[in-house]
Every structure is written in structure tokens, then in C-alpha cells.
Steps between C-alpha positions, in 0.01 A plus 500: 500500500430327169704205627205415726275441193733356235745205502742733320474877499409633155730748332411868536426518125246218533323672790493834316362332190221322698407820684499702177276243330259497792484885505445511125208257535350714782533816290332333202210386725477849649479660155241250378278464805583774745593447865219269628656166384838595644345612830300171523823299436689703760224466755508119470868505595502788748623387842354816661132446422309348791772584747516750781708798391639823642491792262736794551409793283492881480152504657620291795534135600225245536445125526247291315458202267613526143174419323527558123650703221297782343468543123795742504721258700463673838481278806168492686550444871210408727525686831278533809384835356417354159702439182792731414669520159880516503646668196857541635688426816677213676294187560643242742359153552498381859737209539597266778685781686237774442561794273860562420619862515 
């Protein structure tokens, strides 16, 4: 809830405006510089990187450590069998109670 972060909850119009401005800035950066700056910025804030994850995908499920993002934005997961690149699928971070279904 936004009430957890603000002393008074902003109006929906204010939130929409702020999100729109942020997206416009990202699109401008993407057009000018390509994906690498956005991927670096995302990686700095990504709660998944460095954590043990469970990946559920079409090729089957596996567990490993979320290691990095590739140049195309895919998740690179370090497993016992070596690194695996995740292009699509469900990625769960292990929490206090294990992996939630």
C-alpha cells in the first residue's frame, strides 16, 4: 500500500503522472543509448540478483543463484551444472518459508 510510504496517499492522477514521466525518461534513454544503461540501472536495484532462486519453465524446473543479467535482459542463473540463461519462465526467490507455490 502507498500509505506505508507516504504520510498522505497521493491522488491517482499524481501517481499516473509520475509513472508516465519516469517511463518517458526510460524510453528516451533507450532510444539514445540502447538497453545497456537501463539494464545496469535495473541490476543495481534488482532484489533477485545474488539470491537463491527456483526457476519454473517449459524446459523444467531448477534451482540456482541469480547471478547477472545478459545483454538482452535475460537472467543468468548459476547452477551446479554451470550457468543457465533464463529467457522466460517463473522465477521465485527463496524466502523465510521456502519457495511459495
